[in-house]
N, C-alpha and C positions, 0 to 999 in steps of 0.2 A: 558410606558408599565408596566403592572402588574408584580409582582414578579413571579407568576406561569407561566404567558405567556413567560417571559424572560427565565425561566428555561426550559420550553418546547422547545422554539426556540433554546436555547443554546445546549440542548441535541441532537437535530437534526443536529446541526453543528458538535458536538462532534462525533456522530455516523458516519457522512459523512467523517470526518477526519480519523477515524479508518478504515472505508471501503476503503478509498483511499490508505492507507499505506499497508494494508494486501492484499496479493496476493497468488499465488500458492507457491512461495518460502517460505512464512511465514507458510502457511497451512501445507506444507510438513514437516516443521521443519528444512529444510536444512539451511536456512538463520540463524535461531536462533542457530543451532548447530555450524555453522562456526564462527559466530560473537560473540557468548556469551558462550554457554555451554562448548566449548572446553577449556575455561579458568578455569574450575572447580569452586572452592570456590570463586574466584575473579569475576566470571561471574555476581554475584548480583550487584557489583559496576558498571559494564558496563551497566546493565539493568537500574539501577537508574539514571546514567548519561544520557542515551538515553531518558528516560522518561522525565527528566527535560528539555532537549533540544527540544524534540518534542513539549512539551507544550509551552515553551517560544518562540521558533522560528516559530512555526506554528501560534501563536498569532500575531507575528510581520509581517509575510507574509500576513495574512488576513487583518490586519490593513493597510498595504501598499496598498493592493488591494482596500480597502474601500476608503482610502483618495485619491488615484489616479483615482478612478472610473474606474478601469481597468477590463474590461469584457473579456480580454484575457491575456495570460501570456506575450505577446509581450511588452505591456506598462510597465509591471513590470520589465522585463529584461532590457529595455531601461533605466529605472530609476536607477537600481542597477549598470549596467555595462557601461552605456553611449550608445550613438547612434551606434557607429561602432561595439563594442564588444557585445552590446545587440542584434544586428541582428544575429551575429554568434551564440550566446547562444540560441536564439529563434529557429534557424535552427536545432541545436543539440538536443534541447528538442523535437522538432517535429519528428526528426528521432528516438529518444529514445521512444517516445510515440507510434509511429507506430511499432517499433520493438517489444516492450512489448505487444502491441495489438495483433500482429501476433502470438507471443509465447503463449499468453493467449488463443487465438482461437484454436491453435494447441493442447494446453493442454486440452481443453474441449472435443475435438475430441478423444484424447487418453483416456480420462476418460471414455467416452461412450464405446469405443472399447475394452479396456483392462479390465475394471472392471465390465461393465454391459453386454458386448457381443453384443452391438448394432453397427451400422455403424459409422465410424469416421466422415463421411460427415454429418450424422444426428445430431451428437453432435455439430459440428461447426455451421451448419445452424440454428438449433433451438436456440442456444445461441445468435447468431447474430440477429435473429428476435426479441427475447425478449429484447435485448439491444437496438435495433432500436426503439422499442415502448417507452421504458423508456427515452431515450435520447431526443426524439422529445417533451417530456413533459417539457424539459428544466431543470433548477436547481431544480424546485419543484419535478420533477420525481426522481432526484438523491437523494434529501433529503428523499423522501418517501421510496425508496427502501432500503436505508441504515438504516432508522429507523426500518424497518421490519427485515432486515437480521442481523445487527450487534449485537443486544442484544442476539439473538440466538447463534451467534458465541462466544460471551463473556461467556455465561453460559456453553457452551460446553467445552471451554478451562479450565474454573474453575473446572468443573466436572472431567476432566482428571487429574488435579493436586490433587484434593481431593482423587481420587481413588489411585493415585500413593502414596500419603502420608499414606493412610489407609493400603495399602498392604506392604509398607516398612517404617513404622514409624521410625523417627529419622535418615533417610538416607541422612543427609546433609553432612556427612564427607565421601566423596567418592574420590578414587584416580583416576587421569586422566593422563595416561602415554603418550598420544598422544601429538605431537607438534602442537600448535594452528596455525591457518592460518596466523594470524598477530602476531607481537612480543609482544604486550601489550594490555590488555583489554581496556585501555583508547583509544588507536588508533583505535581499532576495533569498539568501540561504536561510535566514531566520524565519521569514514568512513561509517558506517551503516546509521547514521542519514543524513549525507551529500548526500549519494546516493538517499535516499528517498526524500530529500528536492527538488531535481530536478524534480522528478515525481509529487510531491504534488502540485507544483505551478499551474498545469493545472486545478485543481479543486479549490484549496484554494484561489487563487487570485480572480477569478470571484465570488466565494462564499462570500468573504469579501465585494466585490462591491455590491452584491445582499443584504446582511444583513444590512450593513451600521452602525447599532447601535454597538458602540465600546465595551460597557459593555457585550453585548451578545456575541460578537466575542471573547473577552478575556475568558469569562466563558466557551464557547464552546471549545476553544483551550485547556483549562485545563482539561475539561471532556474527550476530545479526547486523550490528552497526558497521563493522569493517566489511562484511559482505556487500552491504548496500553501497558503501564507499567505492569498492572496486567496480561494481556494476555501473555506478554513476560516472566514474572516471572513464570506463570503457566506452559507454554510449556517447559521453561528452566528447571524447577524442575523435571517435568515428564521425560525429557530426561536424566537428571543427574542420576535419580534412575535406568534407564535402559541403562546407558552409554556403558557397555561392549557389549550389543546387538546391539545398534543403531549407534555406532561410524563410521561404514563404510557403512551404508545404504544410498541409494539415497533419500528415503522417510522415514526418521527415525520415524516420527509420525505414520506411518502405523503400525509399530511394537507395539508402545505404545498403539494404539487403539485396536490392536488384543488382548491385555491382558484384555480388558474390556468385551470380549465376542463377538461372531459372529454377534449378532444383532446390535452392535454398528458400524459395518463396513459401513452399508448403511447410517447411520446418519453422519458418517465421510465423506463419498462421497458427500452427499448433502452439507455439510459444505464447502468442498473444492470447489465444483461447485459454491456455493453462493459467496465465497471469490473471485474466479476468475471473476465471473459475475460483482460484484460491482467495482472491479478494472478496468475491461474492459469498463464498462459504463463511469467511470470517465475519463479514458484515451481518449476515442473517443469524449466525450463531449468537453474536453479541446482542442483537435486537431481540432475539427470542429469550435470552437469559433475563433481559430487563422486563419484557412484557409478561413473563411468567409471574413476576411479583405483583402485577396489576390485574391480570386476567386469570380467573380460576379454571384454566385449561392445562392439559399436559403439553409437552413440546410438539408432538406430532401435529395436532390441529393448528397450533400457532405458526409453525413453520409453513404448513400448507397454505394458511391464510396469507402470510407474507408473500409467498410466491404467486398466489392467484392475483392479489392486488398488484404486485410488481409486474406481472404479465399484462394486466389490463392497462396500467399506466405506460408500459413500454410500447404499446400500440400507438400512443399519442406522442411519445417522446417526452423529454423532461426539460426542455431548454429554458422555459421561463423560471421555473423553480430554482434550477441550478444558477441561472444568471443573477437572481436576486439574493439567494441564500448563501452562495459560496463566499462572497465578501464578508458576510456576517460570521460565517464559520471561521474565516481567517482571523478575524478580530478575537473571537472566542478562543481560538488556538493560541494567540499571543498571550492572553490572560492565563491560559492553562500552562503555557511554557514558563511564565514568570513564577506562578505559584509552585510549579514542580521544582523549580530551582531553589526557592526560598522557604517553602513549607518543610518543617521537620518531618522526618520519617516517623510513623507511629512507633511507640515503644513496643519492644518484644514482650 
């Protein structure tokens, strides 16, 4: 493979990696505020640790997918956890993917209704239809949509940080009176990465199997990890500058964006929708690949069934399931993180 061709392929892998991690929680700034910004000056160490872990462990996850020829996350979990616990982990991941899929669909409806004045149902159905089209194109569709969306999101986050720096030069020494969610920045960064690792396997494992070339996988993982690091730093800094105003907001980045002027509001809304869209596509693709092994149906009816059920659940919201399952997913993520570090890569 040519050097340029490898970089091009690796960039698509990296952008897909970034698009898989970033969702509504990242775009709103709430995840970053809780897991990083609330630690003040020490938050930069948490971001750097998370960046390194994303690059290293994402690479290992894709390499395992490539060597196992695992086109769904079930084979990956069986290899890491063994036959018995692997089945349980696969079931939990499936529940998590469906839960987050429902929350994402509900989020797009709320975005259309609250911010644009359109129907909730229109937002959910339009997003589901676009996602359906992309998913049926397979991994190439996911690579293509992320190659289009992620550079735009990346530039937007950097623009936010540059504006924050320009309006508050030298604002790195800020006091943070609030008690952070976790007791130490190190633990917060580990929990954040672990939670995301559970989600990422749905896309990264089959992506590794699809790409195969290990040098491309490693390069793509580092592009994705470093890209995530820059975006985390950008949003983290912007919220540090406006800490007193955003500390208690549900969508802290909405306030930060409002300082850029009214015209930027709609660009921010497009960015949030795009981030939800890329995560939704990745989740449903991973869930479909796994269900295909259990249900004797082709992809089209499985994807349609997921979206119909997701739409129905989105009408009720998903707070109870998320409230009780997310802590469990976090613990599963910690086990996954440990096994990813210590389990040997399969032999070539």
